[in-house]
C-alpha positions, 0 to 999 in steps of 0.5 A: 798574367796574375801569379800565386803572389797575387792571391790571398791563399791563407785559409782559402779553399783553392780550386786548381785546374791541373793536366792529368791526361796521362797515358794508361794501360788498363788501370795502370799509369804508364807515365806519371810525368804530368802528375809530378809536374803539378806537385810544386804548385800543390806544395806551394799552395799548402805552404801558403796556408791553403785550407783545401786544394780541390783538383780539376782535370780531364782524361781522354775524350769520353762521350759519357761516363765511360769507366776507363776514363775515370781519374781513380788511378790518377787520384791513387797515384797522386796520393802515393806521391803526396803521402796522403789520401786523395778522395775522388768526388763523383760530382763537382759538389761541395758536400761530396768533397769531404774535408781532406787537404787535397781532393779531386773531382772526377773527369771534368769531361764527364760533365755536360758543357765542359768543352762548351765553356758552359756558364752553369758548369763553371759556376758549380766549379766556382762554388767549390772554392774561394780562389782559382789557380790554373796549372794546366798549360796543356789545356790552355789553348781551349776555352773550357768551363774548368779553365776559362769560365770558372777563372772569370768567377773567382780571384784567379792566377797561374800556378807555378807550372803554367807560369814557367811554361808561358815565361819560358816559351815567350822568352825564347822568342822575345829575348833568346840567347844567340844564335837561336836554333829551331828544330821542326820535325814531325809528319805534316808541314801544315801542322807546323807552318805557323811555327816555321813562319814564326821562327823564320822571323826570329831564328838564326837557323831552322832545321827541318826533319821528319816526314815534313821534309818531303813536301819541301823536296817535292816542291823542288822537284826531288823524287820522294818515292813512297815517303809520307808526303802531304800533298797539301803541304807542298805549296806552303813548303814552297812559300817557306823556301821563298821566305827563308833567308839564304842559309837559314833553312836547313833540310836533310842532305842524306836519308835512311830509307825503308821498304815499309813502316816496320822495324824489320823492313829492308833498309838502305842509306842514300847520300842525297835526298832523292828517294827511289820508287818503292822506298820511303824515307824514315829517318834523316841520314848520318851526315844530316844528323851530325850536321844538325848536332853541330849546329845545336851544340854551337847554339845560344838557345834551341827550340825543338818540336818534332822527331827527325824520323820514325824513332819508335822503330829501332832502325830509324832511331839514330837521327832523333837520338842524335838531336836529343843527345846534342840537346843534352850536351849543348850549353844552350838554353834548350826548350822542348815543345812537348809531344813526340820530342818529349817522348823521344827524350824520355825513350833515350833517358834524357828528359832531365837533360834539357832546360825546359820540357813543355807539358803542352804540345798543342798549347806550346805550338800555338803560343810560339805561333802567336795565337791567343790562349784563352786559358792564359788571357783570362788570367790577365784580364 
């Protein structure tokens, strides 16, 4: 994969694809992590003499030019962080950009053909600069005009963030510190089956939590009550149980239950994994949390994707918090695969206490699974 060192940047106009798909409350950005993540690449390009940086990004999934998906709040926030004005061009046209050192084009999903990797739209993006840099790892698993088509038309390379993401995630598979521990949670086995299989081939221990543990219990004839139990996940879970080495796959040994998915619901702890009728499992229990934390703290490398329960509800926060705090305490290399795990770390104030916090949930999982990422492959061809 080509990097910034492979590009001639002095005096160049650089088209940069960034991931500014930030959460908004109206026009207010509620989390600017993704904007801040792009700052090192922007700084590096300016230090290496780039004449102008033209930023491409998407926000949400607009069907037309819906104003609530405008990048105007993002351009304003980026300007605050950089200490300069960042103009926002309504179209990807050279004469709309102006001459500022850093400029931004409106939401690329406003333009027909973006998600279809349209060649004409890619050519419009390419006409904005002399070289292309992709720093949007969160979109790397998609072949779109702004991260795939344009990269074939200009000298292209990975930005610092995308480079770090790829090197860190592939490194934890290729040459991890031992023991390698994978923590896989969330709601659906079918969403994570590729990740589970990848780590069964490589990890010393795989810890399972969240609602995805219930298809594993169901596959063993254990009652799951009213818990979220993906029917389609039962057979894949059974196959994982067969494939795992003895002691490699760890499932919860106790549970925290609720009557309903609500913060004020009636709760109970069961020292075991049988869920009574009328109850749903909403967190791993304290014994599981302690066991998982001890395994994490003794690890050489840890990969985490998916919470241990409904951490957004206070009664069902402890299991995910225990994992997050163990990730912060351990001396292991710790990699978090974005998504809800990243949200949990932020909620607990621990997002700066891990080795690497991925900005790309879906992309990070697909890379772990060994799938091709078009946005990365095009930077190597």
